[in-house]
N, C-alpha and C positions, 0 to 999 in steps of 0.2 A: 184741748185735752183736759179732762177733769182731774180733780185732786188725787183721786184714788189711782188713776192711770199714771199720773206724774209720779206718785209714790212707788208704784210697781217698777217703773222704768228706772228711777233713781236707785231703788234698792238693788236692782240687778247690776247697775253700774258700780255700786259701792262694793259689791263682792269682788270685783276685779282688783280693787286697791286694798283688799284684805279686811273689810268690815263685814264680819260673818254673821248672818242671821241664823239664830238658833231657836230650838224649841224651848218650851217652858221649863223643861228639866234642867236647863243650863243654870237655873237659879238655885240649885240645891246640891252642889258638889259635896259639901260638908255641912251637916246640920248645924254646926257651930259657927259657920261663916255669917257675919252680920248682914241683915237686910235693912235698907232704909227706904222710906217713901218720900217723894218730893213732888210738889206742884206749887205754882204761884197763881196770883190773880183769882182769889178764892171766893170771898163772901160778898154777896149783894147786901144792900141795906135791908131788903125784905128777906125774911127767913123762908118764905113760901117758894116751893119749887115750881117753876114754869118753864117756858121755852129757854129762858136763861135762869140764873140763880140755882145752879145745880150743886151748891156747896154741901147740901145735906147728902146728896147721892155720892159725891166723891168721899165725903166723910164716912159714909156707910161702907164704901169699898175698903178704906183703910181699917175701919173697925173690924171688918170680917177677917182681916189678916193680922190684927194687932198682936196676937199671941206670939207670932213669929217675927215681929218687927223689933229691931233695936231702937230705931229713932225715926222721927218724922221731921223733915226740913221744909220750911216754907220759903218760897222764892220771891217774896215781896208782894205788895198790894194785897195784903191779907184781908183788909176790910175796905169796902167802898161805901160812900164816895170819897170821904175825906178822913177816915180813920178816927172818928169820934168814939170815945169810950162807950157811949150809950149804944152806938151801932155795933161795936165789938160785942157787947153783952147781949144784944138782941139777935145777932145773926151768927157771927163767927163762933161765939161761945156755945151757941145751941147746936152747932154742927162739929167743927173741928176742935172745939173746946173739950170734946170727949176724951182726947188723948193729949191734953196740954202737958201732962207730966213726961211725955216722951218727945215733946216738940222743941226744936231749935229754930227760932224764927229768923227770917231774913226780912229786911225792911225795904219797902217800895216807895215810890213818889207819892202814891195816893195815901199811904199810911201816915205821912207826916206833912201833907199839904204842900208838896213841892212842885206840883205841875198842874196844868189844865185848869179846870174849874175850881180846884182846891188851892191854886196858887195864892199865896198871901193869907191863907186861912189855916195856919198850922194847928195841929191837934196834938195833945199829949196822950191820946188814946192808946197808941201802940206801946209806948213805954209803960204806961199805967197798967195795961192789960198783961203784958208779958213779964214785966218786972225784971228781976235779975236774970231771967232766961234770955233777955234781949242783948246782954253784953256781959257774959259771965267772967271773961278774963281779958277783955279788951276795953275799948271806950268808943263813944260815938257810934254805937250799934254795930261794931265789927268785932269778931272774936274767932276762936277756933275750938274744935271738938276733936278729941282722939277717940277712935272707936276700935275695939279689939274683939276678936273672935272668942268664943267660949268652948269649953270642952277640949277636943283635940284640934280645933282650928287654930292656926298660927296667923290668921289674918290680922293686919294692923293698918289702920288708915288715919290720916289727919285730914279733917274736913274744915276748910277755912271759909268762914261766912263774912263777906265784905259788904260795905255800904256803898252802893252805886249811885247815890244821890250826890253827885260831885259838886253841885252848886252849894250844898250845905256842908258837906264833908269832903274836902279835896281828895282827888284820886290820882293826881299827877305824880310823876317821878319826883322824889324828894319830899313829898307830903308826909304828914304824920301817919296816915293810913298806909301809904306805900312802904314806909319804913317798918311799920308793924308787919306787913305782909312779908317783907324780906327777912325780918328777924324770926318770924314764925316758920318760914320755910327752912331757914338755917338751923333751927332748933328741932326740926322734925326728927323723932326717934328713928334710929337705924332699923331698917327692915320694913318701914312704913311706906305705903303708897299715898299719893296726895290727890285730893280733889278740892275744888272751890265752888262756891255758890254766891251769887248776888242777883239783883233784880234785872237790870237792863243789860241785854246781851252785847257782846263785842261784835260778833257776826250776827246780822239781823235781817229780817225779812223786808225791810223798807228800802234798802239799797245794797249794792254789792260792795260798798266801801265800809270797812270796819269802823266802829265807833271809836274815834281817837281818844275819847275820855278814858278808855279802859286799856289803852296800849301798854301802859306801865304794868298793870296787873298781868296781862297776857305775857309780856316779856319776862317778868319774874317767874311766873308759873312755868313757862316753857323751859327756862333755864334750869329749873328745879325738877324737870321731867314729870310735871303733873300730868295725870292721865285724863281727867274729866273736869269740865266746867258745866254747871247747870244754871240756867237763868229763866226768868219769866218775862213779864212786861208785854210781850206780844202774845195775843190770846189764841195761840195755836201750838201744835207740836212740830218741831223741826229738829232733825239730827243731821249734823255735818260730819263728813269724813274728817279724820285727824288733820289738823292744820297747824302751821307755824304762825307767828304773830303777823306776818305780812298777808296771810290768807292763802298761801300756797299749800297744796296737798302734801302731807308729810306722813305717809303710812307708818313709818317706823317710830318716829319721835314726836309727832304732833299731838295736840290736845283735841280730844273729842268734845265738841260743844253740843249740848241739847237744850233747846228752848222748850219749856213746859209750862206755858201760861194757861193751863187747862183746868185750873182748880174749880171753876164753876160760874164765874161772873157772866161772861158772854163770849161768843166766838169772834175772832178776827180773821183776816186774810192777808197773806204775804203779798206785797206788791211785786216782788221779784223772787225768783228761785235761783239760788246760786248754783253754778256748776259743781260745787262741792257739797251740795245738799244730798244727803244719802236717803232721807225719808222725810216726808212732809204730810201733815194731816190737819185740816182745819174744821173737821166735822164732828169731832168727839171731845167731850169733857173727859177727864180722867187723871190718873196718878201714875207717875213713873216710879217703879220699884227697882232699886239697884242692889245687887248682892256684891259684897266686898270680899273677894277671895284674896289669898296671900299674894298672888302675882298677877291677878287679873280682876276684871269686874264684868258683871253681866247685867243687862237692863231689860225691863219690860215696860212698855207703855200700855196700860190697861184702861179701857173705857169705864165709865161709871155704870155700865151694864155688864161688865165682866169680860168683855172681848179683848183679847191681846191684839193690839194694833201694830206694835213694832217690838222687836226683841233682838238681842244680839249679845256678843261678848268680845272683849278685847284685853290684851295684856297690859299690865302696868309695870313701872320700873320702881322697885323699892329703893328707898334711900340707902346708900352704901354706908 
């Protein structure tokens, strides 16, 4: 069964548990509701577009909507292969650098030389390029951003950007980062909904077993009624039905996870498809646009050619 057929079947199954696919109009209930753009695994070393290296095309997609966007969040591995500042300037800056003033970056293993061929070759390119934007109110490259609607919109969201490179910055229960997460959740303003982003996903396409490195993150976010987690790392798009920290489907109170490692570097393929996968696509580069409503959120995964690949909407639970 090919990927598109898998996607169609899983999308139909998702409707049974309340994950509703909607049209593009779902993204514009109130013109003042903020819209954010997200993708990870973005820039090749080469700035030239080919079969891979689509960072310029995904950047063009964001630029075409920039006037209506509140923010751009990157989901890590912003610059390949090892996050050198010279590579950032030669490739990322020529593409996604066009909207740096709206960008809230997330850090990946490639950015800081924490895995693969970059292991043992740390680079200061990520922090040197993004500067204070990399950790505006936190430390060790984790922080949070509060986003509010404009005009008549009453939307209010807290977006928590975490550092999933746990061998460099511990992620476990009781670590400084997990304590930051708990305090950030506890201080979320009343009436706000919550989402989080980091690079490596908890639920992943390589195995049906959650990545235990991020269990504390998920446990805390689930307890706080967070609505959405977005990750990169895997070079495809995959959306799960709402789940609890054990991986059980939880339509009422679970967290929706979306993997969007689709920013332009190259495609990957999931080794397994979870029974809780609502939609999967490994053939398109693109950007996920999320509209933050007062008591819900709506998403669109849009290819770099402008095609809407996946869309939908789900309620969130504002902090009491």
